[in-house]
N, C-alpha and C positions, 0 to 999 in steps of 0.2 A: 851558309852562315857568312862566309868571307864576301859574297856578293852583296848581302844585306849590309854589312858594315862598310864596304866600299862605297856603296850607293850614298850612305849617310855622310860619309866623309866628302865625297865629291859633289854631292848636291848642296853643300852649305849648311846642313842641318846642325853640323858641329863646327864651332869656330876654330880658326887656325890657332894652334898652341893650346887648344883646350884639353884638359885631362879627361881620360875615359875611365869609367867604372866597370870592370869586369862583372860584378855582381849586378849592376843595374842593367847592363846589356843583356846578360843571361835572363833576368827577370822579364825584361820587355820582350824578349823573343821566345821565352818559355823554354829555354834549354839549359843544360848544365854549363859549368864554366869550362869544361874540356874543349868543346867545339869553338867557344869564344876565344879561348887562348890560342888554338890553332889558326883561327881567323886573323887574330892580332899578329901572330908571327908572320903570316903571309903578307899582311899589309905593311909590315915593317920591311920585308924584303922588296916590296914594290915602292918603298919610300913615302908611303902615305902616313905611317904612324912611326913614332920614335918611342923606344922602350928604354926608359933610365933606371937602372938598378937603384932600389931603395926610394925611388920617387914615384914611379908609375909610368903609364903609357899615355902618351900625348898625340894629338893630331899634328902633323908637320906644320912648320912655320918657316918663313923665309926672311932673313934680314936683307937690307937693301942690296949689299953686294952680292948675296946668293940670287937674289931676283934678277940682278944685272947680269950674271953668268948664265942664268937660266933663259933669259932674253937672247943672249949671244948664241947659245946652243940652239934654241929654236929657230933663230934667224938663219944659221948656218945650215941646218937640216931643210927647212922649208925652201930656202932660196935654191939649194941644190935641187930638191924634188922639182920645184917650178921649171928649172932649166931642163931637166931630163924629160919631164912630161911634155914640154913643148917640142923637144926633139923627137920623142917617140910618136906623139899623136896629138897635135895642138888642137884640131877641131873637136875631138873627143874630150879633151880637157875643158875646152870653152863650153861645149854642151853641157857636161856635168856640173860645172860651176854655175852655169846660167840656170839650171833647174834648181840647184840649191838656193840661189839668190831669189827666185821666184817664191819658193817656200818660205824663205825669210820675209819677203814682203808680206805674204799672207799672214805669218806669225806677228808681224808688227801691227798689221791692220786689225787683227783681233786681240790684241794687246796680250798675247800669249809669250810671256817672257821665258818661261822654262824651255818652250819648244825653240824659240828664237836662239837660246844659248846652246842647246844641242845641235841646231843647224850651223851654228858658228863652228863647233868642233868639227862637224861634218865637212864643212868647206875646206878646213885645213888638211883634213884626212884625204880628201880628194886628190890634193897635190901629191901625197904619198902613194895613193892607189894608182895614179896614173904615171907616176915615175917608172914603173916597171922595174924597181930595184928594192927587193925584199930586205936587203941589208940595211938599206937607208930607212925602211919602214920600221925594221926591227929596232933600230937605234931611236927613232921618234917615238916608239911606244914607251921608252923608259921614262919620258918627260910628259907624255900626252895626258896622263890621268892628273898630275899635278897642275897642268895647264887647265884641264877641265874644272879642277877644284878651285883654282884662282878665278876663272872666268865666272863661276856661279857665285862668287863672292863679289868680285870687283866689276863684272860686267853688266850688273843690273842698272847702274846709274843712267838715267835718260840721256845725258849728254854723252856718255861713253857709247850707249847703244846707237845713237844717232850718227856719230862718227864712225863706229864700227861698221854699220850698214852701208854708209857711203863708200867707204874704203873697199868693202867687198864688192860692191858694184863696180867700182873704178878698176880693180884688179882684174875682174871679169871682162870688162869692156876691153881692157888693154890686150889681154890674151886673145880675145876674139878677133882683134885687129892684126894680131901677130907680132905686137910690140912688146917684146920680152923686156927690154930696158925699162919701160915705163912700168910695167907690172912689177918688176923687181924693186923699183924706187918706192912704188906705193907700198909693197910688202914690207919693206925696210921702215917706212914711216908707221906702219901698223903695228909691227911687233919688236922693233929694234931697241937696243938698249938706250933708255932715257928719251927715245922717240915715241915707242909704243904706248897705248893706252893703259896697258896693266901697270907699267912703271909709274905713269903719272897719277893713277888712281891710288896706287899702293903708298907713294910717298906723301900723299895728302892725308892719308890715314894715320 
C-alpha cells in the first residue's frame, strides 16, 4: 500500500501541494481506509506527504527558500560522495557512471523519458554507492525521494533534459580523466543553489 502511494507521489501522478482523498485512494486500490491511513503515516514520516489537522493530507511542496536549502544539502552530500568515491576507486566510479550514461543515451534515442529520469536518479546514487560510506548514503536517502519527485515534475522539459544529459556526460568524462576539480565544478553547476536546473525550472513555474 505504502509502495503504491509512494510511486504515485514520486512519479508525478499527483501535483505538488495537491490534496489526497483517503476514500478515493481506498476505492482505487480496493482496500479499506485503514491501510491507506497507515501508508499516509509512513509517507508523512518520509517527508513526501503533509498531514494538516482539520484540513487534510497533501503532497509535499517546497517554497523557493526550501528548494534552495534542499539544493544546498544535496550538493554537500553529493560533493562529499564524489570526493570519497574517487579516493576509494576512481576507475570503478568512472566505469559505473559511463555505463549509466550509455543507458541514458539509449533512453534519449528512444524518447523514453521515464527511463531517462530513473537513470538520472541512478547516476547520482552511484556517487553514494561508490563512496563506501553508509552514513553518507543514509543521509542522502532522507532527500533522495523528494529529489526523484522533483525530477519527475521538473526534469521532463526538453531544454532541461538536454542540459542534464550533457552535464552527466561531462562529469563522467572528468572523472575518467581523474580530474576531480572539474567534476566538482560541473556537479555544482548541475545541482547547486540558483545554478542547478531544478532551481531554474521551479522559479519559472
